[in-house]
C-alpha positions in Angstrom: 105.1 94.3 81.3 103.4 97.2 83.1 99.6 97.7 83.1 98.1 99.8 80.3 96.7 103.1 81.5 93.6 105.1 80.5 94.1 108.8 81.3 91.3 111.3 80.9 91.9 115.1 81.2 89.3 117.9 80.7 90.1 121.5 79.9 87.7 123.4 82.2 87.7 127.0 81.0 84.2 128.2 80.1 84.2 131.4 78.1 87.8 132.3 79.0 88.9 129.6 76.7 87.1 130.7 73.6 86.6 134.4 74.1 89.1 135.4 71.4 87.5 133.2 68.7 83.8 133.3 69.2 81.3 135.9 70.5 79.5 135.1 73.8 76.1 135.4 72.3 77.1 132.8 69.7 78.3 130.3 72.3 75.8 130.7 75.1 74.1 127.3 74.8 77.4 125.3 74.9 78.5 127.2 78.0 75.2 127.1 79.8 75.2 123.3 79.3 78.3 122.9 81.4 76.4 123.3 84.6 74.5 120.1 83.7 77.4 118.4 82.0 79.9 118.3 84.9 77.6 116.7 87.5 76.6 114.1 84.9 80.3 113.4 84.1 81.1 113.1 87.7 78.3 110.5 88.2 79.5 108.6 85.1 83.1 108.6 86.3 82.0 107.3 89.7 80.0 104.5 88.1 83.0 103.3 86.0 85.6 104.1 88.7 87.3 106.7 86.4 90.0 108.9 87.8 90.2 112.1 85.7 92.0 115.4 85.8 90.1 118.7 85.4 92.7 121.2 84.3 91.0 124.5 85.4 91.5 128.1 84.4 92.2 130.2 87.5 89.6 132.8 86.8 86.9 130.2 87.4 87.8 129.7 91.0 86.2 133.0 92.0 82.7 133.5 93.0 82.4 137.2 92.2 83.9 139.9 89.9 85.1 141.9 93.0 87.0 138.8 94.3 88.5 138.2 90.8 89.7 141.8 90.4 91.5 141.6 93.8 93.7 138.7 92.7 94.9 139.7 89.2 98.6 139.1 88.6 101.0 142.0 88.7 102.6 141.2 85.4 100.2 140.6 82.6 100.9 139.3 79.1 101.3 141.9 76.3 100.4 139.9 73.2 101.1 141.5 69.9 97.6 140.6 69.1 95.8 142.4 71.9 92.6 140.4 71.3 94.3 137.4 72.9 94.5 139.2 76.3 91.4 138.9 78.6 92.7 141.9 80.5 92.0 144.2 77.5 88.3 145.0 76.8 86.8 141.8 78.4 86.0 142.5 82.0 83.1 144.7 81.2 81.4 141.4 80.0 81.9 139.8 83.4 78.8 139.7 85.7 78.8 140.5 89.4 78.9 136.9 90.6 78.5 133.3 89.7 74.7 133.3 90.1 74.4 136.0 87.5 77.2 134.9 85.2 77.7 131.2 84.6 80.0 132.0 81.6 83.0 133.4 83.6 82.7 131.8 87.1 82.8 128.1 88.1 83.5 128.0 91.9 80.5 125.8 92.6 81.4 123.3 89.9 85.0 123.2 91.1 83.7 122.4 94.6 81.6 119.5 93.1 84.7 118.2 91.3 86.8 118.4 94.4 84.1 116.7 96.5 83.9 113.9 93.9 87.5 113.1 94.5 88.6 114.0 91.0 91.9 115.8 90.5 92.0 119.6 89.8 95.0 120.7 87.8 96.0 124.0 86.3 95.0 125.4 82.9 96.9 128.6 83.8 95.2 131.6 85.5 94.0 133.5 82.5 94.1 130.9 79.7 97.6 132.0 79.0 99.1 131.5 75.5 102.8 130.5 75.8 103.8 130.7 72.1 102.1 133.9 71.0 104.2 137.0 70.2 104.6 139.5 72.9 104.2 137.3 76.0 107.2 136.7 78.2 108.4 134.1 80.7 108.1 136.7 83.5 104.4 137.3 82.6 103.8 133.5 82.5 105.4 133.1 86.0 103.2 135.9 87.3 100.2 134.2 85.8 101.3 130.8 87.4 101.7 132.4 90.8 98.1 133.8 90.6 96.8 130.4 89.7 98.6 128.7 92.6 97.4 131.3 95.1 93.7 131.1 94.4 94.0 127.3 94.4 95.7 127.5 97.8 92.9 129.7 99.1 90.4 127.1 98.0 92.6 124.4 99.7 93.6 122.8 96.4 97.2 121.8 95.7 97.7 121.5 91.9 100.3 119.1 90.5 99.2 118.6 86.9 99.4 121.2 84.1 97.7 121.5 80.8 98.8 124.3 78.5 96.0 126.3 76.7 95.9 125.5 73.0 98.6 122.9 73.8 101.3 125.6 73.4 104.5 125.1 75.4 108.3 124.9 75.2 111.2 123.8 77.4 111.4 127.2 79.2 107.8 127.0 80.4 108.2 123.4 81.5 111.1 124.3 83.7 109.1 127.1 85.3 106.2 124.7 86.0 108.7 122.3 87.6 110.1 125.0 89.8 106.6 125.8 91.0 105.9 122.3 92.1 104.0 120.8 89.2 105.0 117.2 88.4 103.4 116.5 85.0 101.9 118.1 81.9 99.9 116.9 79.0 102.1 116.9 75.9 101.0 116.6 72.3 100.7 113.6 70.1 104.0 112.7 68.5 102.9 113.6 65.0 103.3 116.7 62.8 99.6 117.1 63.0 99.7 118.0 66.7 103.1 119.6 67.3 103.1 122.7 69.5 102.7 125.9 67.5 101.3 129.4 67.8 97.8 130.0 66.4 97.9 130.8 62.8 98.2 129.4 59.3 99.9 126.2 60.5 97.0 125.4 62.8 94.4 126.2 60.2 96.3 124.1 57.6 96.3 121.1 59.9 92.7 121.3 61.0 91.1 119.2 58.2 93.8 116.5 58.6 93.1 116.4 62.4 89.4 115.9 61.6 90.1 113.1 59.3 92.4 111.5 61.9 89.4 111.2 64.2 87.9 108.7 61.8 90.9 107.2 59.9 94.2 106.3 61.4 96.4 109.0 59.9 98.6 109.5 63.0 98.5 106.0 64.4 97.4 104.8 67.9 99.2 107.6 69.8 99.9 105.3 72.7 103.1 105.6 74.7 105.4 103.6 76.9 105.0 104.8 80.5 108.6 104.3 81.4 109.7 106.8 78.7 107.5 109.7 79.9 110.1 111.3 82.0 111.9 113.0 79.2 112.1 116.6 80.5 111.9 118.5 83.8 108.2 117.5 84.0 106.7 114.1 83.3 105.1 114.3 79.8 101.8 112.5 79.7 101.0 112.9 76.0 97.6 113.3 74.5 96.3 110.4 72.4 93.0 111.7 71.2 90.8 114.8 71.4 87.2 113.5 72.0 85.4 115.5 69.3 81.8 116.4 70.1 78.9 114.9 68.3 78.2 116.5 64.9 74.8 115.8 63.3 76.2 116.3 59.8 78.8 113.5 60.5 76.5 111.2 62.4 76.8 108.5 59.7 80.5 108.2 60.7 79.9 107.9 64.5 80.7 104.2 64.6 84.0 104.9 62.8 84.9 107.5 65.3 84.1 105.1 68.1 86.1 102.3 66.6 89.1 104.6 66.1 89.2 105.2 69.8 88.4 101.6 70.9 91.1 100.2 68.6 93.7 102.4 70.2 92.5 101.7 73.7 92.7 98.0 72.9 96.3 98.4 71.6 97.3 100.3 74.8 95.7 97.7 77.0 97.4 94.8 75.2 100.9 96.5 75.0 100.9 98.0 78.5 100.9 101.6 77.1 99.1 104.8 78.0 96.0 106.1 76.2 95.1 109.8 77.0 91.7 111.1 76.0 90.8 114.8 76.5 88.1 117.3 75.8 86.4 120.4 77.2 83.2 120.2 79.3 81.6 122.8 77.0 82.1 120.4 74.0 79.2 118.4 75.6 77.1 121.5 76.3 74.9 120.9 73.2 73.8 117.5 71.9 74.4 116.4 75.5 72.5 113.1 75.2 74.5 112.1 72.1 77.8 113.1 73.6 77.2 111.3 76.9 76.0 108.2 75.2 79.2 108.1 73.1 81.3 108.5 76.2 79.3 105.8 77.9 80.3 103.4 75.1 83.9 104.3 75.5 83.8 103.6 79.3 81.9 100.3 78.8 84.7 99.3 76.5 87.2 100.4 79.2 85.5 98.1 81.7 86.0 95.2 79.3 89.7 96.0 78.8 90.0 96.3 82.6 88.6 92.8 83.0 90.7 91.2 80.2 94.0 93.1 80.5 93.9 94.8 83.9 93.7 98.2 82.0 93.7 100.9 84.7 92.2 104.4 84.9 94.5 106.9 86.5 94.6 110.7 86.6 97.7 112.7 85.7 98.9 113.1 89.2 98.5 109.4 90.0 100.5 108.4 86.9 103.3 110.9 87.6 103.6 109.6 91.2 103.8 106.0 89.9 106.5 107.0 87.4 108.5 108.9 90.0 108.3 106.0 92.5 109.6 103.6 89.8 112.5 105.9 89.0 113.7 106.2 92.6 
């Protein structure tokens, strides 16, 4: 039996990831906290020997607005809902550089992630939505080329892909494969998490997803590693979104922790994968509580590592291991 694997991926997007759902003034504190959160996460990952993947929006690689505007893709998405596009009515909010605008730029933080030896993957260039009406595969490929180019300039070769809002289909997987990506983060194999455009279906499932963080509605969501190569890309499915601390639900915190630990234990015993993910800005407020909760998870990981040889790998490392086994 193969070793169980702990995979951690983070969607690093800052305001580009929430700009269509929340006003900047209403989310400032969460975003400002990221500048502290990422260095603390990197220290914690080093302490517990965690290999993580930071799937990063391409816009964040730039250090100035001028530099960003010089590298926009030729073909842009034309969503039926124009609010989804950052190219329409958003760039006036962008400051002149990273020093004056920590909401739209992240080049310094990306450099810290790179220097810490953690993997930097792609979260598209513009936080591109693959299942929303009006976008096309041509626009997606143009977006992908822009993301690859700025990563190349920064001497980063991206191999792992995370789709914004977890929206994808076979066409987009094939395009990613053609552009050198080797893996992507798929969704949990439950109706609660299937890939859909944003709308009623997403809103309807939201309360059930919340309940699933405390009670086992969808099961362990752990997966046999040998079965991950099911498409053009290796699918490394999500197991659990690490919800941020909520003061109103603090009485249930131990249940939330046990839900995660029980599934990690199952993965370690059965030689399966357990994939935990979140956004750095989720820890931007209630930072102490969120980091303390993660610390308990990683302490438990250390225990499973000692008892069952449970192993922390990033997405690229796991895809390489799978490809080597299939050769």
